C-alpha positions as CSV (number, residue, x, y, z in Angstrom):
1,M,84.2,12.5,194.0
2,I,85.2,13.1,197.6
3,F,88.5,15.0,197.6
4,I,90.5,15.2,200.9
5,V,93.7,16.9,201.8
6,V,95.2,16.6,205.3
7,K,98.2,18.4,206.8
8,F,100.0,16.4,209.5
9,K,102.6,18.2,211.7
10,V,104.9,15.5,212.9
11,K,107.2,15.6,215.8
12,P,110.8,15.9,214.6
13,D,111.9,12.6,216.2
14,W,109.1,10.9,214.2
15,T,109.7,12.4,210.7
16,D,111.9,9.6,209.5
17,R,109.4,7.0,210.8
18,W,106.1,8.6,209.8
19,L,105.7,6.6,206.6
20,D,106.5,3.4,208.4
21,L,103.9,4.3,211.1
22,T,101.2,4.9,208.4
23,R,102.2,2.1,206.0
24,D,99.4,-0.4,207.0
25,F,96.8,2.4,207.0
26,T,98.0,3.5,203.6
27,D,98.1,0.0,202.0
28,A,94.6,-0.9,203.5
29,T,93.0,2.4,202.3
30,R,94.3,1.9,198.8
31,Q,92.6,-1.4,198.7
32,E,89.2,0.0,199.8
33,P,86.4,-0.1,197.2
34,G,86.0,3.4,195.7
35,N,89.5,4.6,196.7
36,L,90.9,6.6,193.8
37,W,94.2,7.5,195.4
38,F,95.9,7.9,198.8
39,D,99.2,9.7,198.3
40,W,101.7,11.1,200.8
41,S,104.0,14.1,200.2
42,R,106.5,15.9,202.4
43,S,106.6,19.7,202.5
44,V,109.7,21.2,200.9
45,E,109.4,24.1,203.4
46,D,108.8,22.2,206.6
47,P,110.4,18.8,206.9
48,N,108.1,17.9,209.8
49,E,104.9,18.4,207.7
50,F,103.4,15.6,205.6
51,I,100.5,16.1,203.2
52,L,98.0,13.4,202.5
53,V,95.9,13.7,199.3
54,E,93.2,11.2,198.9
55,A,90.0,10.7,196.9
56,F,87.1,8.4,196.8
57,Q,84.6,7.8,194.0
58,D,81.6,8.7,196.1
59,D,80.1,8.7,199.6
60,A,81.5,5.3,200.3
61,A,84.3,7.3,201.9
62,G,82.1,7.3,205.0
63,D,82.9,3.6,205.3
64,H,86.5,4.5,205.3
65,V,86.4,6.3,208.7
66,N,84.6,3.3,210.2
67,S,87.1,0.7,209.0
68,A,89.4,-1.1,211.4
69,H,92.5,0.3,209.7
70,F,91.2,3.8,210.1
71,V,90.4,3.3,213.8
72,Q,93.8,1.8,214.4
73,A,95.6,4.7,212.6
74,M,93.7,7.2,214.7
75,Q,95.1,5.4,217.8
76,D,98.6,5.1,216.4
77,M,99.1,8.6,214.9
78,P,98.8,11.0,218.0
79,Q,102.1,9.8,219.6
80,A,103.9,11.1,216.5
81,L,102.0,14.4,216.0
82,S,102.8,17.8,217.4
83,E,99.2,19.2,216.8
84,T,95.8,18.2,215.5
85,P,95.9,17.8,211.7
86,E,94.2,20.3,209.4
87,I,91.8,18.9,206.7
88,I,89.9,20.0,203.6
89,S,87.2,17.4,202.6
90,E,84.9,18.3,199.8
91,K,82.6,16.7,197.3
92,I,83.7,17.9,193.9
93,E,82.4,17.4,190.3
94,A,85.4,15.4,189.0
95,N,86.2,11.8,188.1
96,G,89.9,12.0,188.6
97,W,93.0,14.0,187.5
98,G,92.8,16.1,184.4
99,R,95.5,17.7,182.3
100,M,96.6,21.2,183.2
101,G,95.3,23.6,180.5
102,E,97.9,26.4,181.1
103,L,100.9,24.2,180.5
104,T,101.5,21.6,177.8
105,V,104.5,19.4,177.5
106,N,105.3,17.8,174.2
């Protein structure tokens, strides 16, 4: 699987509108063949930081960056960002989420 985490530093005046700005991108990406998840979170330490965790089954993720919705998002996002996003993108040996071995809830 291709596992990707991206940190987006959003301008303070855009934080309440960030999820609206990225809604079409999010919805379209979730519909892509091979997309496993595409989930946004907001930092509890920095209210202007959003974290995107996404995964694709295989190298089809390459098609993702060439899609019309990706290209549009790359044009829409800069106005709301205070700096270039940071990313980790790795191919890992996994098929999805597993249960945490160190903690069990009954």
